[in-house]
N, C-alpha and C positions, 0 to 999 in steps of 0.2 A: 282353509279356503272354502271347502264345502260347507262347513258350519256357518261361516259368515254369509254365504250366498243364501242358504235356506232360512237363516234367522231373519235376514232383511226382506226376503221376498215371499215367504210362505206363512207369514204371521196372520192368524185368523182365529176366530172363536169357533172351534170345532174339536171333535175327538180326534186323537192322533194315533196312527198306527206306525210304529217304527219297525220296518221289516229289515229287519234286519239285518184326539184330545177333545172333553165334551162340554158343551154349554147349550142347553136346550130351553132356557127360560124358566124351567122348573127347578133345576138344580144348578147352583152357582159354583161349578168346579170343572176342571179340565181332566179328561181321562186320557192318560198316556199309556198306551199298550205296546210293549216291546216284544217282538217275535224274532227268535233266532235259534240256532242250534243250542241244545242244552249245554254242551261243553263251552260254548262261547259265553253264554250267560253266567256260568259258574266262574269262569276266568275273570269276567268283568266285575262280578260281585267281590271277588277276592282283591282285585286291584283297587277298587273303590274303598274297601275296608282298610287296606294297608296304607292307602294314601292319606287317610285322616289321622290327625294328631291324637295322641293318647287321651287327652282331656275331652276331645269332642267325639271320639270314635263311637262309643256306644250310642249316645244320643242321636247324632247325625246319621250314622249308618242305619240304625233301626228305623228312623223316619224315612230314609231313602228306600230301604228294602221293603217296608210294609206300606209304602205309598201314602203316608200321612204328611202331606205338604200343604196343608191349608186348602187352597183352591185347586191343587193338582193331585190326582189319584193315579198312581203308577201301578201297572201290572206287567210282569215279565213271564213269558211262557216259552218253554222249549218247543221248537217246532221246525220241521223240515219243509221249507217253502217250495221245494221242488216236488213235493208229494201232492197227490190229488186231493187229499183230505185236510190240507193245512188249515182251512178256515174253522175247523172244529176246535182249534186252540182258542178261539175267541168266545166260546160258549159260556165260560164261567168268569168272564170279565164284564166290564161296563159297556162293551161294544153294543151299539144300537144302530142297525142298518137304516133306521128312519132318520138318523141325524147326519149332518154333513161331516165327512171324515177327511182328515189330512193324512195321506199315505206318503211316507218318506222311505225311499229305497236308495240309499247312498252306498256305493261300493258293493252292491249286491248282484245286479243282473248279469254282469260279465262272468260270474262263477256258475251260472245255470246253463243247462242245455237249451238250445233254441226252442224245442217243443215245450219245455217247462216255463220259459219266459212268456211264450204265447198264452199258455193256460193261466199263469199267474195274473197277467194283465186282464184277461177276460173274467177271471174270478173277482178281481178287484172292481171291475166295472159293474158286475152283478150286485156286489155288496155296497155299492156307493149310491147314496141318495143324491138329490140335487144339492148344490152348494158344497160339493166335495172337491178336493184338490189332490193332485199327485205331484210330488217332487222326486226326481230320480236322476242319477248320474249314469251315463252310458258311454261306451267307447265305440269308435268306428272299427271297420274291419282291418285297417292298417295297424291300428293300435293292438288289436287282438293278435294279429300275426306276429308283431314285434314282441308281444308278451310271451307268446308260446315258444319262442326260440331264445328268450332271455335267460340269464343265469339265475333269475329269481324263481325259487320253487313255488312261491305263492302265485306269481304271474303265470307260471307254466300251467296252472290249473284253470285259467280263464277259458271259457267255452263259447261265449256269445258276444257279438258286436253287430252294430247296425250303422249303415251309412246315411239312411234317411229316417231318423227316429220319428219325425212327424207323420210320415206315411205309415210307419209301423204301428204307431199308437192309434192313428185314425182307424186302421183296419181292426185292431183288437179292442179298442174302447168303444168305438161307435161315433156317430156324427154329432152327438150332443156335447162332446168334449172340445173345448178350445185349447189348442196346444201351442206352446212357444218353446223354442230351442235356442240356446246360446252356447258358444264354444268357450271352454275354460281358458282364461287369459285374454279373451277378446276385449279390446279397449272399451272403457266405459262401464256403466252399471246396468243392471237389468231394467227394461227388457231388451236393450240393445247389446249389452256386453256383460262380462263377468270377470272383472279384474280387481277393482277396489284397491288398487295400489299394491297388490300382493305380488303380481307377476311382472317381471321386467321383460323388455322386448327380447332379450337374449334367451331367457328361460322359455318364453312362448315359442320362439323359433326352434329351440332344442326339442321341445315336446312335439311340435308339429312335424318334425322330421320322422318321428316314431309313430305318429298317429294323433288322434284327437279324442279328448274327453269332452262330453257335452252335458249340459244341464237341461233338464226338461221341467217345465211347469205346465200342468194340464188342469183345467177347471171344468167342472160339470155344472152347467147352469140350469 
């Protein structure tokens, strides 16, 4: 669901930060920079390697790992996004703060402490030039409370939720950002909804009894 939403609504020619893409007229490629905890990246590399068939494994895996994809250059960096110095992870990559950047934070923010979410968003605002975008998923406080008392060990580790993500982002990003928020499962397609035929009315009702997940698209013009 999240993959479909972001693929349909955040496509643009810019460098991409996946927290865990570039075209500037001089170089014809997309820079895809992935930031996450080192152990997560190691696990992902292992899964990708093992998912490839024996015949294609070496050739395709090495192209993925070493970011040789024609017009796409991929970088992965172990990084703690809750730390104050996380942006140092970008120093030896293709990241260029003068270029428009697409920041994707899917399934991330609810795991951070409130103060860390505030700092992360403000850091992103400082690193973003004009023509940048943010795509993020967030949960509201009802969903946070439900997760923290659930039987899921993963959801028990959620730390942050917000009921008015537009106000939150306006405060932390600044007035130059245009912000749109839709609720997961809401009827229709972006910018009015986020369903795409994936969520039935029954599933949506079940989710909303526990809280809400919302998708954010913010643009800096």
